[in-house]
C-alpha positions as CSV (number, residue, x, y, z in Angstrom):
1,M,117.3,119.3,90.5
2,I,120.3,121.4,89.9
3,V,118.4,124.6,89.3
4,S,117.0,124.6,92.8
5,R,120.6,124.2,94.2
6,I,122.6,126.7,92.2
7,S,120.1,128.7,90.1
8,R,120.1,128.9,86.3
9,F,123.2,129.3,84.2
10,N,123.5,132.9,83.0
11,R,127.0,132.9,81.4
12,K,128.8,133.4,84.7
13,D,131.2,130.9,86.3
14,V,130.8,128.3,83.6
15,T,133.4,126.0,85.1
16,S,131.6,125.8,88.5
17,Y,128.3,125.5,86.9
18,L,129.4,122.6,84.6
19,E,131.0,120.8,87.6
20,A,127.7,121.1,89.6
21,Y,125.7,120.0,86.5
22,R,127.9,117.1,85.8
23,A,127.8,116.0,89.5
24,E,124.0,116.2,89.5
25,M,123.8,114.1,86.3
26,I,126.1,111.5,87.6
27,M,124.2,111.3,90.9
28,R,120.9,110.9,89.0
29,D,122.6,108.3,86.7
30,I,121.8,110.4,83.6
31,P,123.7,109.1,80.6
32,K,126.1,111.5,78.8
33,D,123.8,111.3,75.7
34,S,121.0,112.9,77.6
35,R,123.0,115.6,79.5
36,M,123.2,117.9,76.4
37,S,119.5,117.8,75.7
38,G,118.7,118.6,79.4
39,F,121.0,121.6,79.6
40,P,118.6,124.1,78.0
41,W,116.3,123.6,80.9
42,V,118.9,125.1,83.3
43,V,119.8,128.3,81.5
44,T,118.2,131.7,81.8
45,S,115.9,132.7,79.0
46,S,118.2,135.5,77.9
47,I,120.8,133.0,76.6
48,D,118.6,130.1,75.4
49,T,119.0,131.1,71.7
50,E,122.8,131.3,71.8
51,L,122.9,128.0,73.7
52,F,120.9,126.3,71.0
53,E,123.4,127.6,68.5
54,V,126.2,126.1,70.4
55,Q,124.3,122.8,70.8
56,A,123.5,122.6,67.1
57,H,127.2,122.2,66.3
58,C,127.9,119.5,68.8
59,R,127.7,115.7,68.5
60,N,128.1,114.7,72.1
61,W,128.3,116.0,75.7
62,S,132.1,116.3,75.8
63,E,132.1,118.5,72.7
64,F,129.2,120.6,74.0
65,E,130.9,121.0,77.4
66,G,134.1,122.1,75.7
67,R,132.3,124.7,73.5
68,L,130.6,126.1,76.6
69,L,133.9,126.5,78.3
70,E,135.3,128.2,75.3
71,R,132.3,130.5,74.7
72,Y,131.8,131.6,78.3
73,D,135.4,131.6,79.5
74,F,135.5,135.4,79.7
75,D,132.9,135.3,82.5
76,D,134.6,132.5,84.4
77,S,135.7,133.5,87.9
78,L,137.8,130.3,88.2
79,R,139.9,131.3,85.2
80,L,143.5,132.0,86.1
């Protein structure tokens, strides 16, 4: 599982985290529909409430991923 490989998401390095999460979901053949519902299991408890707020406004994985990138962009070490 992704958590054992890179730890839980804690607002930091969202781009790297989403890349690793996406790769893990593809490797495990998890459909895009299920990726969004599984994401809360890989976040720290300190941000689970705000994650559910983001999730509530998204219809699919692509939209959810985009909103995560927007919301946590300020903590992204890969940002130029």
